[in-house]
N, CA, C and O atoms as a CHARMM CRD file, in Angstrom:
* protein
*
  316
    1    1 MET  N      0.84400  -1.18100   0.00000 PROA 1      0.00000
    2    1 MET  CA     0.00000   0.00000   0.00000 PROA 1      0.00000
    3    1 MET  C      0.88500   1.23900   0.00000 PROA 1      0.00000
    4    1 MET  O      1.89300   1.29200   0.70500 PROA 1      0.00000
    5    2 GLU  N      0.51900   2.19200  -0.76200 PROA 2      0.00000
    6    2 GLU  CA     1.24900   3.45500  -0.89600 PROA 2      0.00000
    7    2 GLU  C      0.95800   4.37100   0.29100 PROA 2      0.00000
    8    2 GLU  O     -0.19900   4.56000   0.66500 PROA 2      0.00000
    9    3 PHE  N      1.99700   4.93000   0.87200 PROA 3      0.00000
   10    3 PHE  CA     1.84800   5.89100   1.96000 PROA 3      0.00000
   11    3 PHE  C      1.67500   7.27400   1.36200 PROA 3      0.00000
   12    3 PHE  O      2.47000   7.69500   0.52200 PROA 3      0.00000
   13    4 VAL  N      0.64100   7.98100   1.79000 PROA 4      0.00000
   14    4 VAL  CA     0.36500   9.31900   1.27800 PROA 4      0.00000
   15    4 VAL  C      0.15900  10.28500   2.44300 PROA 4      0.00000
   16    4 VAL  O     -0.10000   9.86700   3.57100 PROA 4      0.00000
   17    5 ARG  N      0.27700  11.56500   2.15800 PROA 5      0.00000
   18    5 ARG  CA     0.07300  12.59300   3.17800 PROA 5      0.00000
   19    5 ARG  C     -1.35200  12.49100   3.73300 PROA 5      0.00000
   20    5 ARG  O     -2.32200  12.41400   2.97800 PROA 5      0.00000
   21    6 GLY  N     -1.45800  12.49400   5.05200 PROA 6      0.00000
   22    6 GLY  CA    -2.76100  12.41700   5.70300 PROA 6      0.00000
   23    6 GLY  C     -3.18300  11.01600   6.10500 PROA 6      0.00000
   24    6 GLY  O     -4.18600  10.85800   6.80200 PROA 6      0.00000
   25    7 MET  N     -2.45400  10.00200   5.69000 PROA 7      0.00000
   26    7 MET  CA    -2.80400   8.62500   6.04000 PROA 7      0.00000
   27    7 MET  C     -2.54300   8.38600   7.52700 PROA 7      0.00000
   28    7 MET  O     -1.54600   8.85500   8.07700 PROA 7      0.00000
   29    8 ILE  N     -3.43500   7.66400   8.15500 PROA 8      0.00000
   30    8 ILE  CA    -3.25000   7.28800   9.55000 PROA 8      0.00000
   31    8 ILE  C     -2.54100   5.93700   9.56800 PROA 8      0.00000
   32    8 ILE  O     -2.96300   4.98800   8.90800 PROA 8      0.00000
   33    9 VAL  N     -1.45300   5.87300  10.33900 PROA 9      0.00000
   34    9 VAL  CA    -0.63100   4.66300  10.41100 PROA 9      0.00000
   35    9 VAL  C     -0.43100   4.26600  11.87100 PROA 9      0.00000
   36    9 VAL  O     -0.59600   5.08000  12.78000 PROA 9      0.00000
   37   10 ARG  N     -0.06900   2.99000  12.07800 PROA 10     0.00000
   38   10 ARG  CA     0.24100   2.48200  13.41200 PROA 10     0.00000
   39   10 ARG  C      1.70600   2.09200  13.42500 PROA 10     0.00000
   40   10 ARG  O      2.17200   1.39500  12.52500 PROA 10     0.00000
   41   11 ALA  N      2.43800   2.53700  14.44000 PROA 11     0.00000
   42   11 ALA  CA     3.85000   2.19500  14.58600 PROA 11     0.00000
   43   11 ALA  C      3.95600   0.74600  15.05900 PROA 11     0.00000
   44   11 ALA  O      3.28600   0.35000  16.01300 PROA 11     0.00000
   45   12 THR  N      4.80600  -0.05000  14.38300 PROA 12     0.00000
   46   12 THR  CA     4.94200  -1.46000  14.72900 PROA 12     0.00000
   47   12 THR  C      6.24800  -1.75600  15.45100 PROA 12     0.00000
   48   12 THR  O      6.46900  -2.89100  15.87500 PROA 12     0.00000
   49   13 ALA  N      7.12100  -0.76000  15.60200 PROA 13     0.00000
   50   13 ALA  CA     8.40300  -0.97200  16.26800 PROA 13     0.00000
   51   13 ALA  C      8.84500   0.31300  16.94400 PROA 13     0.00000
   52   13 ALA  O      8.42600   1.41200  16.58000 PROA 13     0.00000
   53   14 GLY  N      9.70000   0.14300  17.93500 PROA 14     0.00000
   54   14 GLY  CA    10.27500   1.29900  18.61200 PROA 14     0.00000
   55   14 GLY  C      9.51200   1.70100  19.85000 PROA 14     0.00000
   56   14 GLY  O      8.57500   1.02700  20.27600 PROA 14     0.00000
   57   15 ARG  N      9.93100   2.80900  20.41400 PROA 15     0.00000
   58   15 ARG  CA     9.33600   3.32000  21.65100 PROA 15     0.00000
   59   15 ARG  C      7.85800   3.65300  21.48300 PROA 15     0.00000
   60   15 ARG  O      7.07900   3.54300  22.43000 PROA 15     0.00000
   61   16 ASP  N      7.48500   4.05300  20.29800 PROA 16     0.00000
   62   16 ASP  CA     6.09800   4.44400  20.02400 PROA 16     0.00000
   63   16 ASP  C      5.27000   3.30200  19.44000 PROA 16     0.00000
   64   16 ASP  O      4.24400   3.55200  18.80700 PROA 16     0.00000
   65   17 GLN  N      5.69200   2.05900  19.63800 PROA 17     0.00000
   66   17 GLN  CA     5.00000   0.88100  19.11000 PROA 17     0.00000
   67   17 GLN  C      3.54600   0.84800  19.57000 PROA 17     0.00000
   68   17 GLN  O      3.24900   1.02900  20.75100 PROA 17     0.00000
   69   18 GLY  N      2.64800   0.61500  18.61800 PROA 18     0.00000
   70   18 GLY  CA     1.22800   0.52900  18.91600 PROA 18     0.00000
   71   18 GLY  C      0.50400   1.86200  18.83000 PROA 18     0.00000
   72   18 GLY  O     -0.72600   1.89200  18.84600 PROA 18     0.00000
   73   19 GLY  N      1.22900   2.95300  18.74000 PROA 19     0.00000
   74   19 GLY  CA     0.60600   4.26900  18.66500 PROA 19     0.00000
   75   19 GLY  C      0.16900   4.61700  17.25300 PROA 19     0.00000
   76   19 GLY  O      0.72400   4.10900  16.27900 PROA 19     0.00000
   77   20 PHE  N     -0.82100   5.47800  17.14800 PROA 20     0.00000
   78   20 PHE  CA    -1.31900   5.91200  15.85000 PROA 20     0.00000
   79   20 PHE  C     -0.80200   7.31000  15.54200 PROA 20     0.00000
   80   20 PHE  O     -0.72800   8.17000  16.41900 PROA 20     0.00000
   81   21 PHE  N     -0.44800   7.51800  14.27900 PROA 21     0.00000
   82   21 PHE  CA     0.14100   8.76500  13.82500 PROA 21     0.00000
   83   21 PHE  C     -0.44000   9.13900  12.47200 PROA 21     0.00000
   84   21 PHE  O     -1.05800   8.31800  11.79400 PROA 21     0.00000
   85   22 THR  N     -0.23100  10.39000  12.09400 PROA 22     0.00000
   86   22 THR  CA    -0.61600  10.87500  10.76900 PROA 22     0.00000
   87   22 THR  C      0.65200  11.11800   9.97000 PROA 22     0.00000
   88   22 THR  O      1.61200  11.68500  10.49300 PROA 22     0.00000
   89   23 VAL  N      0.67200  10.70100   8.71800 PROA 23     0.00000
   90   23 VAL  CA     1.82500  10.90700   7.84700 PROA 23     0.00000
   91   23 VAL  C      1.80300  12.34200   7.32400 PROA 23     0.00000
   92   23 VAL  O      0.81600  12.78700   6.73800 PROA 23     0.00000
   93   24 LEU  N      2.91200  13.06000   7.54800 PROA 24     0.00000
   94   24 LEU  CA     3.03700  14.42100   7.02900 PROA 24     0.00000
   95   24 LEU  C      3.67800  14.43500   5.65200 PROA 24     0.00000
   96   24 LEU  O      3.27300  15.20200   4.77900 PROA 24     0.00000
   97   25 SER  N      4.68900  13.57600   5.45700 PROA 25     0.00000
   98   25 SER  CA     5.34300  13.48600   4.15600 PROA 25     0.00000
   99   25 SER  C      6.07500  12.15600   4.06300 PROA 25     0.00000
  100   25 SER  O      6.33600  11.50100   5.07100 PROA 25     0.00000
  101   26 VAL  N      6.39800  11.77400   2.84300 PROA 26     0.00000
  102   26 VAL  CA     7.14300  10.54800   2.58200 PROA 26     0.00000
  103   26 VAL  C      8.37900  10.92600   1.78400 PROA 26     0.00000
  104   26 VAL  O      8.29200  11.59900   0.75700 PROA 26     0.00000
  105   27 GLU  N      9.54700  10.47800   2.27900 PROA 27     0.00000
  106   27 GLU  CA    10.82400  10.78600   1.62500 PROA 27     0.00000
  107   27 GLU  C     11.61700   9.49700   1.48100 PROA 27     0.00000
  108   27 GLU  O     12.29300   9.07700   2.42000 PROA 27     0.00000
  109   28 GLY  N     11.54200   8.87500   0.33500 PROA 28     0.00000
  110   28 GLY  CA    12.25700   7.62200   0.10900 PROA 28     0.00000
  111   28 GLY  C     11.69800   6.49800   0.96900 PROA 28     0.00000
  112   28 GLY  O     10.52200   6.14800   0.86500 PROA 28     0.00000
  113   29 ASP  N     12.55900   5.93300   1.82700 PROA 29     0.00000
  114   29 ASP  CA    12.14600   4.83700   2.71300 PROA 29     0.00000
  115   29 ASP  C     11.65600   5.33700   4.06400 PROA 29     0.00000
  116   29 ASP  O     11.41800   4.53400   4.96600 PROA 29     0.00000
  117   30 TYR  N     11.50200   6.63400   4.22100 PROA 30     0.00000
  118   30 TYR  CA    11.11600   7.22700   5.49700 PROA 30     0.00000
  119   30 TYR  C      9.83800   8.04900   5.37000 PROA 30     0.00000
  120   30 TYR  O      9.51300   8.56700   4.30300 PROA 30     0.00000
  121   31 ALA  N      9.12700   8.15100   6.48500 PROA 31     0.00000
  122   31 ALA  CA     7.94400   9.00700   6.55800 PROA 31     0.00000
  123   31 ALA  C      8.10600   9.93000   7.75600 PROA 31     0.00000
  124   31 ALA  O      8.65300   9.52700   8.78300 PROA 31     0.00000
  125   32 MET  N      7.64200  11.14400   7.63400 PROA 32     0.00000
  126   32 MET  CA     7.59500  12.07800   8.75300 PROA 32     0.00000
  127   32 MET  C      6.19400  11.95200   9.33900 PROA 32     0.00000
  128   32 MET  O      5.20100  12.18100   8.64900 PROA 32     0.00000
  129   33 ILE  N      6.12100  11.58400  10.63200 PROA 33     0.00000
  130   33 ILE  CA     4.82700  11.33100  11.25900 PROA 33     0.00000
  131   33 ILE  C      4.66600  12.20000  12.50200 PROA 33     0.00000
  132   33 ILE  O      5.64800  12.62100  13.11300 PROA 33     0.00000
  133   34 CYS  N      3.41800  12.46200  12.86500 PROA 34     0.00000
  134   34 CYS  CA     3.13800  13.19300  14.09900 PROA 34     0.00000
  135   34 CYS  C      1.79500  12.73200  14.64500 PROA 34     0.00000
  136   34 CYS  O      0.97100  12.17000  13.92300 PROA 34     0.00000
  137   35 ASN  N      1.59000  12.98500  15.95000 PROA 35     0.00000
  138   35 ASN  CA     0.30300  12.63600  16.55400 PROA 35     0.00000
  139   35 ASN  C     -0.32400  13.82000  17.27000 PROA 35     0.00000
  140   35 ASN  O     -1.39500  13.68200  17.86100 PROA 35     0.00000
  141   36 GLY  N      0.32000  14.97900  17.23000 PROA 36     0.00000
  142   36 GLY  CA    -0.26300  16.17900  17.81100 PROA 36     0.00000
  143   36 GLY  C     -0.08000  16.31000  19.30500 PROA 36     0.00000
  144   36 GLY  O     -0.46700  17.32400  19.88500 PROA 36     0.00000
  145   37 LYS  N      0.50000  15.30900  19.94100 PROA 37     0.00000
  146   37 LYS  CA     0.69100  15.37100  21.39400 PROA 37     0.00000
  147   37 LYS  C      2.17500  15.22700  21.71100 PROA 37     0.00000
  148   37 LYS  O      2.88000  16.22500  21.86300 PROA 37     0.00000
  149   38 ARG  N      2.64500  13.99700  21.80900 PROA 38     0.00000
  150   38 ARG  CA     4.06600  13.78500  22.09400 PROA 38     0.00000
  151   38 ARG  C      4.92500  14.17800  20.89600 PROA 38     0.00000
  152   38 ARG  O      6.05600  14.63500  21.05900 PROA 38     0.00000
  153   39 ARG  N      4.39000  14.00000  19.71100 PROA 39     0.00000
  154   39 ARG  CA     5.05600  14.39600  18.47400 PROA 39     0.00000
  155   39 ARG  C      4.19600  15.44300  17.76700 PROA 39     0.00000
  156   39 ARG  O      3.34900  15.08900  16.94700 PROA 39     0.00000
  157   40 PRO  N      4.40000  16.72300  18.07100 PROA 40     0.00000
  158   40 PRO  CA     3.58900  17.77300  17.44000 PROA 40     0.00000
  159   40 PRO  C      4.03300  18.05200  16.00600 PROA 40     0.00000
  160   40 PRO  O      5.04700  17.52600  15.54600 PROA 40     0.00000
  161   41 LEU  N      3.27700  18.86900  15.31900 PROA 41     0.00000
  162   41 LEU  CA     3.59700  19.25700  13.94200 PROA 41     0.00000
  163   41 LEU  C      4.97400  19.91100  13.84800 PROA 41     0.00000
  164   41 LEU  O      5.66500  19.76900  12.84000 PROA 41     0.00000
  165   42 GLU  N      5.36600  20.62300  14.89300 PROA 42     0.00000
  166   42 GLU  CA     6.62600  21.35200  14.87700 PROA 42     0.00000
  167   42 GLU  C      7.83400  20.42800  15.01500 PROA 42     0.00000
  168   42 GLU  O      8.94000  20.80700  14.62900 PROA 42     0.00000
  169   43 GLN  N      7.64500  19.22300  15.55800 PROA 43     0.00000
  170   43 GLN  CA     8.73300  18.26300  15.74900 PROA 43     0.00000
  171   43 GLN  C      8.29500  16.86100  15.32400 PROA 43     0.00000
  172   43 GLN  O      8.14000  15.98400  16.17300 PROA 43     0.00000
  173   44 PRO  N      8.09500  16.63800  14.03700 PROA 44     0.00000
  174   44 PRO  CA     7.65100  15.30500  13.60200 PROA 44     0.00000
  175   44 PRO  C      8.75700  14.26900  13.75300 PROA 44     0.00000
  176   44 PRO  O      9.93600  14.60600  13.86000 PROA 44     0.00000
  177   45 LYS  N      8.35300  13.00800  13.76000 PROA 45     0.00000
  178   45 LYS  CA     9.28200  11.88400  13.90400 PROA 45     0.00000
  179   45 LYS  C      9.57700  11.31600  12.52300 PROA 45     0.00000
  180   45 LYS  O      8.66800  11.12700  11.71500 PROA 45     0.00000
  181   46 LYS  N     10.84600  11.04500  12.25500 PROA 46     0.00000
  182   46 LYS  CA    11.24700  10.39100  11.00900 PROA 46     0.00000
  183   46 LYS  C     11.28700   8.89400  11.28300 PROA 46     0.00000
  184   46 LYS  O     12.04500   8.44300  12.14100 PROA 46     0.00000
  185   47 LYS  N     10.48100   8.12100  10.56400 PROA 47     0.00000
  186   47 LYS  CA    10.35400   6.68700  10.83500 PROA 47     0.00000
  187   47 LYS  C     10.42000   5.91900   9.52500 PROA 47     0.00000
  188   47 LYS  O      9.89600   6.36200   8.50300 PROA 47     0.00000
  189   48 LYS  N     11.07100   4.76100   9.56800 PROA 48     0.00000
  190   48 LYS  CA    11.14100   3.90900   8.37500 PROA 48     0.00000
  191   48 LYS  C      9.76000   3.36700   8.03500 PROA 48     0.00000
  192   48 LYS  O      8.97300   3.04200   8.92400 PROA 48     0.00000
  193   49 LEU  N      9.47800   3.27300   6.75500 PROA 49     0.00000
  194   49 LEU  CA     8.17600   2.78600   6.29600 PROA 49     0.00000
  195   49 LEU  C      7.93000   1.34000   6.71700 PROA 49     0.00000
  196   49 LEU  O      6.78300   0.95600   6.94700 PROA 49     0.00000
  197   50 LYS  N      8.98600   0.53100   6.82100 PROA 50     0.00000
  198   50 LYS  CA     8.79000  -0.87000   7.20000 PROA 50     0.00000
  199   50 LYS  C      8.33800  -1.01100   8.65200 PROA 50     0.00000
  200   50 LYS  O      7.88800  -2.08400   9.05500 PROA 50     0.00000
  201   51 HSD  N      8.45200   0.05800   9.44200 PROA 51     0.00000
  202   51 HSD  CA     8.01300   0.03700  10.83500 PROA 51     0.00000
  203   51 HSD  C      6.64700   0.68000  11.02000 PROA 51     0.00000
  204   51 HSD  O      6.24500   0.98100  12.14400 PROA 51     0.00000
  205   52 LEU  N      5.93600   0.88800   9.92300 PROA 52     0.00000
  206   52 LEU  CA     4.60400   1.48800   9.96500 PROA 52     0.00000
  207   52 LEU  C      3.59400   0.56000   9.30800 PROA 52     0.00000
  208   52 LEU  O      3.85600  -0.01300   8.25100 PROA 52     0.00000
  209   53 ALA  N      2.43900   0.41700   9.94300 PROA 53     0.00000
  210   53 ALA  CA     1.34200  -0.37900   9.37300 PROA 53     0.00000
  211   53 ALA  C      0.26800   0.60400   8.90800 PROA 53     0.00000
  212   53 ALA  O     -0.30200   1.32300   9.72900 PROA 53     0.00000
  213   54 PRO  N     -0.01400   0.64500   7.62000 PROA 54     0.00000
  214   54 PRO  CA    -1.01000   1.60000   7.12800 PROA 54     0.00000
  215   54 PRO  C     -2.43100   1.18600   7.48000 PROA 54     0.00000
  216   54 PRO  O     -2.74600  -0.00200   7.56200 PROA 54     0.00000
  217   55 THR  N     -3.27200   2.17000   7.68500 PROA 55     0.00000
  218   55 THR  CA    -4.70700   1.93500   7.78400 PROA 55     0.00000
  219   55 THR  C     -5.30200   2.40700   6.45900 PROA 55     0.00000
  220   55 THR  O     -4.59300   2.98600   5.63600 PROA 55     0.00000
  221   56 HSD  N     -6.55500   2.17400   6.25300 PROA 56     0.00000
  222   56 HSD  CA    -7.17900   2.60400   5.00600 PROA 56     0.00000
  223   56 HSD  C     -7.86300   3.95000   5.17700 PROA 56     0.00000
  224   56 HSD  O     -8.76900   4.29400   4.41900 PROA 56     0.00000
  225   57 THR  N     -7.42400   4.71500   6.18200 PROA 57     0.00000
  226   57 THR  CA    -8.03000   6.00700   6.46500 PROA 57     0.00000
  227   57 THR  C     -7.06000   7.12500   6.11900 PROA 57     0.00000
  228   57 THR  O     -5.89700   7.09900   6.52400 PROA 57     0.00000
  229   58 VAL  N     -7.54100   8.10100   5.37400 PROA 58     0.00000
  230   58 VAL  CA    -6.75800   9.29200   5.04800 PROA 58     0.00000
  231   58 VAL  C     -7.57100  10.49800   5.49800 PROA 58     0.00000
  232   58 VAL  O     -8.72000  10.66800   5.09000 PROA 58     0.00000
  233   59 VAL  N     -6.97100  11.33400   6.33900 PROA 59     0.00000
  234   59 VAL  CA    -7.67100  12.52500   6.83400 PROA 59     0.00000
  235   59 VAL  C     -7.46400  13.67200   5.84600 PROA 59     0.00000
  236   59 VAL  O     -6.49400  13.69200   5.08800 PROA 59     0.00000
  237   60 SER  N     -8.38500  14.61200   5.87100 PROA 60     0.00000
  238   60 SER  CA    -8.32300  15.73700   4.93800 PROA 60     0.00000
  239   60 SER  C     -7.23500  16.72200   5.34300 PROA 60     0.00000
  240   60 SER  O     -6.74300  16.68900   6.47100 PROA 60     0.00000
  241   61 GLU  N     -6.86800  17.58900   4.42500 PROA 61     0.00000
  242   61 GLU  CA    -5.86600  18.62100   4.70300 PROA 61     0.00000
  243   61 GLU  C     -6.33400  19.56500   5.80300 PROA 61     0.00000
  244   61 GLU  O     -5.51300  20.05800   6.57700 PROA 61     0.00000
  245   62 GLN  N     -7.63500  19.82600   5.88900 PROA 62     0.00000
  246   62 GLN  CA    -8.16200  20.70300   6.92500 PROA 62     0.00000
  247   62 GLN  C     -7.97100  20.09300   8.31500 PROA 62     0.00000
  248   62 GLN  O     -7.85000  20.82300   9.29900 PROA 62     0.00000
  249   63 SER  N     -7.94500  18.77100   8.39900 PROA 63     0.00000
  250   63 SER  CA    -7.76900  18.09000   9.68400 PROA 63     0.00000
  251   63 SER  C     -6.31100  17.98000  10.09000 PROA 63     0.00000
  252   63 SER  O     -5.99900  17.38000  11.11800 PROA 63     0.00000
  253   64 MET  N     -5.41200  18.55200   9.29700 PROA 64     0.00000
  254   64 MET  CA    -3.98200  18.46400   9.59300 PROA 64     0.00000
  255   64 MET  C     -3.34500  19.83500   9.80200 PROA 64     0.00000
  256   64 MET  O     -2.12100  19.95800   9.75800 PROA 64     0.00000
  257   65 GLU  N     -4.15000  20.85300  10.02700 PROA 65     0.00000
  258   65 GLU  CA    -3.60600  22.20300  10.14300 PROA 65     0.00000
  259   65 GLU  C     -3.05100  22.49600  11.52400 PROA 65     0.00000
  260   65 GLU  O     -2.07700  23.24000  11.64000 PROA 65     0.00000
  261   66 THR  N     -3.64100  21.93400  12.58200 PROA 66     0.00000
  262   66 THR  CA    -3.17100  22.18300  13.94100 PROA 66     0.00000
  263   66 THR  C     -3.02400  20.86600  14.69300 PROA 66     0.00000
  264   66 THR  O     -3.56200  19.83600  14.28600 PROA 66     0.00000
  265   67 ASN  N     -2.28900  20.92000  15.79300 PROA 67     0.00000
  266   67 ASN  CA    -2.11600  19.71800  16.62400 PROA 67     0.00000
  267   67 ASN  C     -3.44500  19.25100  17.19600 PROA 67     0.00000
  268   67 ASN  O     -3.68700  18.04900  17.30500 PROA 67     0.00000
  269   68 ARG  N     -4.29800  20.18100  17.55900 PROA 68     0.00000
  270   68 ARG  CA    -5.61000  19.83500  18.12400 PROA 68     0.00000
  271   68 ARG  C     -6.44500  19.04600  17.11600 PROA 68     0.00000
  272   68 ARG  O     -7.08400  18.05900  17.48000 PROA 68     0.00000
  273   69 GLU  N     -6.44400  19.47300  15.86000 PROA 69     0.00000
  274   69 GLU  CA    -7.22600  18.77700  14.83300 PROA 69     0.00000
  275   69 GLU  C     -6.65700  17.38800  14.55000 PROA 69     0.00000
  276   69 GLU  O     -7.41200  16.45800  14.26500 PROA 69     0.00000
  277   70 ILE  N     -5.34300  17.23800  14.62500 PROA 70     0.00000
  278   70 ILE  CA    -4.72900  15.92200  14.43200 PROA 70     0.00000
  279   70 ILE  C     -5.11900  14.99000  15.57100 PROA 70     0.00000
  280   70 ILE  O     -5.46700  13.83500  15.32900 PROA 70     0.00000
  281   71 ARG  N     -5.06600  15.47900  16.81600 PROA 71     0.00000
  282   71 ARG  CA    -5.47600  14.65700  17.96000 PROA 71     0.00000
  283   71 ARG  C     -6.93200  14.24700  17.83900 PROA 71     0.00000
  284   71 ARG  O     -7.28600  13.11600  18.17100 PROA 71     0.00000
  285   72 ARG  N     -7.77700  15.14700  17.37000 PROA 72     0.00000
  286   72 ARG  CA    -9.19800  14.84300  17.20900 PROA 72     0.00000
  287   72 ARG  C     -9.40000  13.76900  16.13300 PROA 72     0.00000
  288   72 ARG  O    -10.24500  12.88800  16.29200 PROA 72     0.00000
  289   73 ALA  N     -8.62800  13.83800  15.03800 PROA 73     0.00000
  290   73 ALA  CA    -8.74900  12.84300  13.96800 PROA 73     0.00000
  291   73 ALA  C     -8.27500  11.46800  14.43200 PROA 73     0.00000
  292   73 ALA  O     -8.82200  10.44800  14.01300 PROA 73     0.00000
  293   74 LEU  N     -7.25100  11.43700  15.30400 PROA 74     0.00000
  294   74 LEU  CA    -6.70000  10.16900  15.78300 PROA 74     0.00000
  295   74 LEU  C     -7.49100   9.59800  16.96000 PROA 74     0.00000
  296   74 LEU  O     -7.28000   8.44300  17.33100 PROA 74     0.00000
  297   75 ALA  N     -8.37600  10.36300  17.54000 PROA 75     0.00000
  298   75 ALA  CA    -9.11800   9.92200  18.73600 PROA 75     0.00000
  299   75 ALA  C     -9.90800   8.63600  18.48800 PROA 75     0.00000
  300   75 ALA  O    -10.03700   7.81300  19.39400 PROA 75     0.00000
  301   76 ALA  N    -10.42800   8.45300  17.29700 PROA 76     0.00000
  302   76 ALA  CA   -11.21600   7.25500  16.99500 PROA 76     0.00000
  303   76 ALA  C    -10.34600   5.99300  17.00600 PROA 76     0.00000
  304   76 ALA  O    -10.87100   4.89100  17.16700 PROA 76     0.00000
  305   77 PHE  N     -9.02900   6.13500  16.83800 PROA 77     0.00000
  306   77 PHE  CA    -8.15100   4.98100  16.78900 PROA 77     0.00000
  307   77 PHE  C     -7.52100   4.66300  18.13800 PROA 77     0.00000
  308   77 PHE  O     -7.01000   3.56000  18.33400 PROA 77     0.00000
  309   78 GLN  N     -7.54900   5.60500  19.06300 PROA 78     0.00000
  310   78 GLN  CA    -6.95000   5.39100  20.38800 PROA 78     0.00000
  311   78 GLN  C     -7.82700   4.46900  21.21600 PROA 78     0.00000
  312   78 GLN  O     -9.03700   4.38800  21.00400 PROA 78     0.00000
  313   79 LYS  N     -7.21300   3.78100  22.15400 PROA 79     0.00000
  314   79 LYS  CA    -7.94200   2.84400  23.01500 PROA 79     0.00000
  315   79 LYS  C     -8.66700   3.58900  24.10700 PROA 79     0.00000
  316   79 LYS  O     -9.33800   2.97200  24.93400 PROA 79     0.00000
């Protein structure tokens, strides 16, 4: 599955394993991800694509403008 901007993904490895994030950009084998809380828009995490599990959900550009909107979009995926 192709990773695109706005896709919601789940981290499968590392300290953030099991957490849900939004993809900000894709650069080669890496994606810049954020969740609006521990990883805000201002400090996204660079993560290898092989350590991300894609969901079939892509949020709109309007839902990615602020950290609050990103947290609200990810709320449905949190436990």
